[in-house]
C-alpha positions as CSV (number, residue, x, y, z in Angstrom):
1,M,93.3,192.3,145.4
2,E,93.5,189.2,147.6
3,N,90.1,188.2,148.8
4,K,90.8,187.9,152.6
5,A,86.9,186.8,153.2
6,Q,87.5,183.7,151.0
7,M,91.0,182.8,152.8
8,I,89.0,182.8,156.0
9,F,86.3,180.7,154.8
10,Q,88.7,178.3,152.9
11,D,91.0,178.1,156.4
12,F,87.7,177.5,158.3
13,I,86.7,174.5,156.3
14,K,90.4,172.9,156.3
15,T,90.2,173.1,160.1
16,S,91.2,169.4,160.9
17,T,90.0,169.1,164.4
18,P,86.8,171.6,164.8
19,I,86.0,173.2,168.3
20,F,82.2,172.7,167.8
21,K,80.3,169.8,167.1
22,D,76.8,171.3,167.2
23,R,76.9,174.8,168.2
24,N,72.8,174.9,168.2
25,S,72.9,173.0,171.2
26,L,75.0,175.6,173.2
27,N,72.2,178.3,172.5
28,S,70.0,179.2,175.5
29,H,66.8,178.4,173.1
30,F,67.8,174.9,172.4
31,T,65.4,172.2,174.1
32,P,67.4,169.3,175.3
33,D,65.6,166.0,175.9
34,T,66.3,166.3,179.8
35,I,66.3,169.6,181.9
36,P,68.8,169.0,184.9
37,H,67.6,170.3,188.2
38,R,64.1,171.2,187.2
39,N,62.1,167.7,187.8
40,N,59.8,169.2,190.5
41,Q,58.9,172.4,188.4
42,I,58.4,170.1,185.1
43,N,56.0,167.6,187.3
44,N,54.3,170.5,188.8
45,L,53.4,172.2,185.6
46,A,52.7,168.7,183.9
47,S,50.2,167.8,186.7
48,I,48.7,171.4,186.5
49,L,48.1,170.9,182.7
50,A,47.3,167.2,182.6
51,P,43.4,167.6,182.7
52,S,43.6,169.1,179.1
53,L,44.4,165.9,177.5
54,K,40.8,164.8,179.0
55,G,39.1,167.9,177.8
56,G,39.1,169.9,180.8
57,K,40.3,173.4,181.1
58,P,43.6,173.5,183.4
59,S,43.9,176.3,185.9
60,N,45.8,179.3,184.7
61,V,49.6,179.3,185.8
62,F,51.8,182.3,187.1
63,I,55.6,181.0,186.7
64,Y,58.2,183.4,188.2
65,G,61.9,183.4,189.0
66,M,65.2,185.3,188.0
67,T,66.6,185.4,184.3
68,G,68.1,182.2,183.4
69,T,66.4,180.0,185.9
70,G,64.6,177.5,183.3
71,K,61.1,179.1,183.1
72,T,60.8,179.4,179.4
73,L,62.6,176.2,178.6
74,V,60.4,174.0,181.1
75,S,57.2,175.7,179.7
76,K,58.2,175.0,176.2
77,Y,59.4,171.5,176.8
78,V,56.1,170.5,178.8
79,G,54.1,172.3,176.1
80,Q,55.9,170.0,173.4
81,E,55.2,166.8,175.4
82,L,51.7,167.6,176.1
83,E,51.2,168.1,172.4
84,K,52.7,164.7,171.6
85,I,50.8,163.0,173.9
86,S,47.5,164.8,172.6
87,N,48.3,163.7,169.3
88,Q,48.3,160.2,170.1
89,G,44.3,160.2,170.3
90,T,43.5,162.0,173.5
91,N,41.7,165.3,173.6
92,Q,43.6,167.7,171.1
93,V,45.8,170.3,172.8
94,K,47.3,173.1,171.1
95,V,50.3,175.3,172.9
96,L,51.0,178.8,171.7
97,Y,54.0,180.7,173.0
98,I,54.3,184.7,172.6
99,N,57.4,186.4,173.9
100,C,55.9,189.6,174.9
101,K,58.9,191.7,174.7
102,M,59.2,191.1,171.0
103,K,58.4,194.3,169.0
104,K,55.9,194.0,166.3
105,T,54.5,190.7,167.4
106,A,53.4,191.8,171.2
107,D,53.8,195.7,171.4
108,T,50.2,196.4,171.0
109,E,46.6,194.7,171.9
110,Y,46.4,194.3,168.0
111,R,49.6,192.8,167.0
112,L,49.3,190.5,170.0
113,I,46.1,189.0,168.8
114,A,47.1,189.1,165.2
115,E,50.3,187.1,166.1
116,L,48.1,184.5,168.1
117,C,45.9,184.3,165.1
118,R,48.9,183.3,162.4
119,L,50.0,180.6,165.4
120,L,46.6,179.4,164.7
121,G,47.2,179.0,161.3
122,Q,45.7,182.3,159.6
123,D,47.8,185.2,158.6
124,V,46.4,188.7,159.7
125,P,47.7,192.0,158.6
126,S,50.0,193.5,161.4
127,T,48.2,196.9,161.1
128,G,45.0,198.2,159.1
129,L,42.0,196.4,160.7
130,P,39.6,197.0,163.4
131,T,40.7,195.7,166.7
132,Q,37.3,194.2,167.1
133,Q,37.4,192.3,163.7
134,V,40.7,190.9,164.7
135,Y,39.4,189.6,168.1
136,N,36.4,188.0,166.0
137,T,39.0,186.2,163.9
138,F,40.9,185.0,166.8
139,F,37.4,183.6,168.6
140,R,36.5,182.0,165.5
141,L,39.8,180.2,165.2
142,L,39.8,179.1,168.8
143,D,36.2,177.8,168.8
144,F,35.9,175.9,165.7
145,R,36.7,172.6,167.2
146,K,36.7,171.1,170.8
147,W,40.0,171.4,171.9
148,V,42.2,173.0,174.7
149,V,44.6,175.7,173.7
150,I,47.0,176.9,176.1
151,I,48.7,180.2,175.5
152,I,52.3,181.1,176.9
153,L,52.6,184.9,177.5
154,D,56.6,185.1,178.4
155,E,57.7,188.3,179.8
156,I,54.3,189.0,180.8
157,D,55.2,192.2,182.8
158,S,56.2,193.7,179.6
159,L,52.7,193.3,178.2
160,V,51.0,195.0,181.4
161,Q,53.6,197.8,180.9
162,K,52.5,198.4,177.4
163,M,48.6,197.6,177.8
164,S,47.6,197.8,181.4
165,D,46.3,195.0,183.5
166,D,42.7,195.6,182.3
167,F,43.7,194.0,179.3
168,L,45.2,190.9,181.0
169,Y,42.1,190.4,183.2
170,N,40.0,190.3,179.8
171,F,42.6,187.9,178.4
172,T,42.2,185.3,181.2
173,R,38.3,185.5,181.3
174,I,38.3,184.6,177.5
175,N,36.5,181.2,178.1
176,Q,33.3,183.3,178.6
177,D,33.1,183.8,175.1
178,L,33.6,180.3,173.9
179,T,31.7,177.4,173.3
180,N,33.7,174.6,171.9
181,A,37.4,175.5,173.1
182,R,38.8,176.1,176.4
183,V,41.8,178.4,177.0
184,S,44.4,178.5,179.8
185,V,47.0,181.1,180.3
186,I,50.7,180.6,181.4
187,G,52.2,183.9,182.5
188,I,56.0,184.0,183.1
189,T,58.0,186.9,184.3
190,N,61.6,187.8,185.9
191,D,59.8,190.1,188.1
192,L,59.4,188.4,191.5
193,N,57.5,191.5,192.7
194,F,55.1,191.8,189.4
195,V,52.0,190.1,191.0
196,D,52.0,192.7,193.5
197,I,51.3,195.4,191.3
198,L,48.6,193.6,189.6
199,D,44.9,194.6,190.1
200,P,43.4,192.1,192.6
201,R,41.0,190.7,190.1
202,V,43.9,190.0,187.7
203,K,46.1,188.6,190.4
204,S,43.2,186.1,191.2
205,S,42.4,185.0,187.7
206,L,46.2,184.7,186.5
207,S,47.3,183.2,189.7
208,E,45.2,180.2,190.0
209,E,48.5,178.2,190.5
210,E,52.1,179.7,191.0
211,I,55.5,178.0,190.2
212,L,58.7,179.5,191.7
213,F,61.9,178.9,189.9
214,P,64.9,179.3,192.2
215,P,68.3,180.2,191.0
216,Y,70.7,177.4,190.0
217,N,73.8,177.2,192.2
218,A,77.2,176.7,190.7
219,L,77.2,172.8,190.9
220,E,73.6,172.7,189.0
221,L,75.2,175.1,186.7
222,Q,78.1,172.8,185.8
223,D,75.7,169.8,185.5
224,I,73.8,171.8,183.0
225,L,77.1,172.9,181.0
226,R,78.4,169.2,181.0
227,Q,75.2,168.1,179.4
228,R,75.4,170.6,176.6
229,T,79.2,170.3,176.2
230,K,78.7,166.6,175.4
231,L,76.1,167.8,172.5
232,G,77.9,171.1,171.4
233,F,81.5,170.6,171.6
234,T,84.2,168.1,170.0
235,E,85.5,165.6,172.8
236,G,88.5,166.4,174.6
237,V,88.8,170.6,173.5
238,L,87.4,171.9,176.8
239,T,90.3,172.4,179.2
240,D,89.3,171.3,182.9
241,E,88.8,174.7,184.2
242,V,86.5,176.0,181.6
243,I,83.0,174.8,182.7
244,P,83.5,175.6,186.7
245,K,84.6,179.1,185.9
246,C,81.6,179.4,183.2
247,A,79.4,178.4,186.2
248,A,81.0,180.1,189.2
249,L,80.8,183.7,187.1
250,A,77.0,182.7,186.3
251,A,76.4,181.9,189.9
252,Q,77.8,185.0,191.0
253,E,75.1,187.3,189.6
254,H,71.9,185.0,190.1
255,G,72.4,181.5,188.9
256,D,71.7,182.4,185.4
257,A,71.9,179.3,183.2
258,R,71.5,181.3,180.0
259,R,74.9,183.4,180.8
260,A,76.6,180.4,181.6
261,L,75.8,178.8,178.1
262,D,76.6,182.2,176.5
263,L,79.8,182.4,178.1
264,L,80.5,178.8,177.2
265,R,79.8,179.3,173.6
266,V,81.4,182.6,172.9
267,A,84.7,181.1,174.7
268,G,84.6,178.3,172.1
269,E,83.8,180.7,169.3
270,L,86.8,182.9,170.3
271,A,89.2,179.8,170.6
272,E,87.8,178.9,166.9
273,R,88.7,182.5,165.7
274,T,91.9,182.4,166.7
275,K,92.8,178.9,165.3
276,G,93.2,177.3,168.9
277,T,92.9,173.5,169.4
278,N,91.4,174.1,173.2
279,V,89.2,176.3,174.9
280,T,90.6,177.5,178.1
281,G,90.1,179.7,181.2
282,G,91.5,182.5,179.3
283,H,88.8,182.5,176.4
284,V,86.3,182.6,179.2
285,D,87.7,185.7,180.6
286,A,87.5,187.1,177.1
287,A,84.3,185.9,176.5
288,L,83.0,187.6,179.5
289,E,84.2,190.9,178.8
290,K,83.2,190.6,174.8
291,I,79.5,189.8,176.0
292,D,79.1,192.5,178.4
293,Y,80.7,195.0,176.1
294,D,78.8,193.9,172.8
295,R,75.4,193.7,174.3
296,I,75.4,196.8,176.3
297,I,77.8,199.4,174.5
298,E,76.0,198.6,171.0
299,S,72.7,199.1,172.5
300,V,73.8,202.2,173.9
301,K,75.2,203.7,170.8
302,S,72.0,203.1,169.0
303,L,69.9,205.0,171.4
304,P,67.9,208.3,170.6
305,K,69.6,211.5,172.1
306,Q,66.8,211.8,174.5
307,S,67.2,208.3,176.0
308,K,71.1,208.6,176.0
309,A,70.3,211.9,178.3
310,V,68.1,209.7,180.6
311,L,70.6,207.3,181.0
312,Y,73.4,209.6,181.7
313,S,71.3,211.3,184.4
314,T,70.7,208.0,186.0
315,I,74.4,207.0,186.0
316,N,75.1,210.6,187.6
317,L,72.9,209.6,190.2
318,I,74.1,206.0,191.0
319,E,77.9,207.5,190.8
320,K,76.8,209.8,193.9
321,N,76.0,206.4,195.8
322,Q,72.2,206.9,195.6
323,D,70.8,203.1,196.4
324,E,67.2,203.7,195.8
325,I,66.8,206.1,192.7
326,Q,63.4,206.8,192.0
327,T,61.7,208.4,188.6
328,G,61.5,211.8,189.9
329,D,65.1,212.0,190.9
330,V,66.1,211.0,187.5
331,F,63.9,213.6,185.8
332,N,65.3,216.2,188.0
333,K,68.6,215.4,187.1
334,Y,67.8,215.2,183.5
335,E,66.3,218.6,183.4
336,D,69.6,219.9,184.9
337,N,71.5,217.9,182.3
338,C,69.3,219.3,179.3
339,K,70.1,222.8,180.1
340,N,74.1,221.7,179.8
341,M,73.6,219.9,176.5
342,G,71.4,222.1,174.8
343,L,68.4,219.8,174.6
344,S,64.7,220.7,175.3
345,P,63.7,218.3,178.2
346,L,60.7,216.1,177.8
347,T,57.5,215.8,179.9
348,Q,58.0,213.6,183.2
349,R,55.5,211.2,181.8
350,R,57.8,210.6,178.5
351,V,60.9,210.3,180.7
352,S,59.3,207.6,182.7
353,D,58.6,205.7,179.4
354,L,62.2,206.0,178.2
355,I,63.2,204.8,181.7
356,S,61.0,201.5,181.0
357,E,62.6,201.2,177.4
358,L,66.1,201.3,179.1
359,D,64.9,198.6,181.4
360,M,63.5,196.2,178.7
361,L,67.0,196.6,177.1
362,G,68.6,195.2,180.2
363,I,70.7,198.5,180.7
364,I,69.1,199.4,184.0
365,N,66.5,197.5,186.3
366,A,63.6,199.7,186.9
367,K,61.4,197.9,189.5
368,V,57.9,199.2,189.8
369,V,56.9,199.7,193.4
370,S,53.5,201.0,194.9
371,L,53.3,203.9,197.4
372,G,50.0,203.2,198.5
373,R,47.7,206.3,197.9
374,Y,50.6,208.0,196.5
375,G,50.4,206.0,193.5
376,R,53.5,204.1,191.8
377,T,57.1,204.5,191.3
378,R,60.1,202.9,190.1
379,I,63.2,202.0,192.0
380,I,66.2,202.4,189.5
381,K,69.7,200.6,189.6
382,T,72.1,199.8,186.7
383,S,72.1,196.0,185.7
384,V,76.0,196.1,184.5
385,T,79.1,195.9,186.4
386,N,81.2,199.0,187.4
387,K,83.6,198.4,184.4
388,V,80.8,198.4,181.6
389,K,79.1,201.4,183.3
390,D,82.2,203.4,182.9
391,K,82.6,202.4,179.3
392,I,78.6,203.5,178.9
393,K,79.5,206.8,180.3
394,N,82.5,207.2,178.1
395,V,80.4,206.5,175.0
396,L,77.5,208.8,176.4
397,E,80.0,211.8,177.1
398,M,81.2,211.5,173.5
399,S,77.9,211.5,171.9
400,L,76.2,214.0,174.0
401,V,79.2,216.4,174.2
402,V,79.0,216.7,178.0
C-alpha cells in the first residue's frame, strides 16, 4: 500500500518556493526586537521597575487591557531587558513569569508556589507535600541572596477565581517575611473590571501602579503584521489585500493583535497545504472560519455532559434576546433542560463553577459584577459569532439528544 504520509512529506521538502521563512515569528508568543505602538507602555513599565537595578523594591504593578493588546508581550520584553542589564554588574534581578490559567501549574496555591520554586531552580513535587513546607522552600530560595525578584502573574483574575483574593493579599505582602530579597508583583488581566471586585486591601497592595493597554486600531495592526511578515514569510508571497484584511478583521472585534497574527499565519498554512505560491484574501477568509470553528467546536465536543447542558441552556437564553443573562437565569433554564435530557441537575453553586470553566475556555464571557449587599453575580454573553454559535448548538443537540 502506498505510503501517502511519506509522499506528503517528500512533496513538502521539494517545494521550490516555500511560503514561510520563519513561521515561529508569526506566533503570538514570539518576542520581537521592537514592539510597535507600545512605546508609552514600555517606558512606563521600565521606569517603574528601574529601581530594582539599585536594589530597591519596585512598586507592584497592575496591567489591564483587552486580549491581544500586548500586555504579556511588553511585560516579558521589559523583564528580559531588565535581566540583561542586571547581569552586567548591577544588582541582580530575576523575573519569574506564571500564566495563571495553566492547569497543573497554577490551579491550586500549592502548584503555583511549586512552579515558582521550579523557576528558581528547585523541583518540587506537584502534589504530596504540606503546603507550608513548599512555602518554606520558596522563601528559602528567595532569600538566599540579595536580589530583586519580580513575579509576573498573567491572567491574575483566574488566580482569584480559583483561590480568592485572600491569597493574593498575602502574596503581595511577601516582603514582610524576607531579609535579603525584595519581591514585586506584576498582575495582568483582560478583565477591565477585575480591580473593582477585589478586597480594598488587595486593591491597594496590588495597584500601586496601573498601566492600561488600549486596543490597537486597524492601521496599528497593519504595522505589526508588516513587521512579522518580513520575519516570517518569503518575500513577495503575500498579495496586497492580505495584511489589510487580517488587520481589519481583528480590529472589528477589539483590536486583537494575537487574532490578527493567527489569521495571517493560518492563511499562510492553508496556502502551503494546497501548494499555492501566494497567500490571498481567500486564504484569510478560510483562515477566519477555520480558527473560529476549530478552537470552539473541538472544545465543545470534549466537554463533560453537564457542562454541555449548562452551555446549551445559556445559548437558549441568548437566542431569546436576553442581553444581561445572570447565573440564576442559566440555572433555572438548566434545571428545565435537565428534565428533558434525563440528567440529574447539579447544585447552583456547581453550575456557577461550570460557567467559570466555560468562560476560561473562551466560549462565553462571564463578567463578575457586584450587587452590593446582595453579593455578586455574573453577566453572561457568548464570545463567538452567531455562525459559530449555531454550529455549537447543533453539536450540543446531537450529543445531548435534545
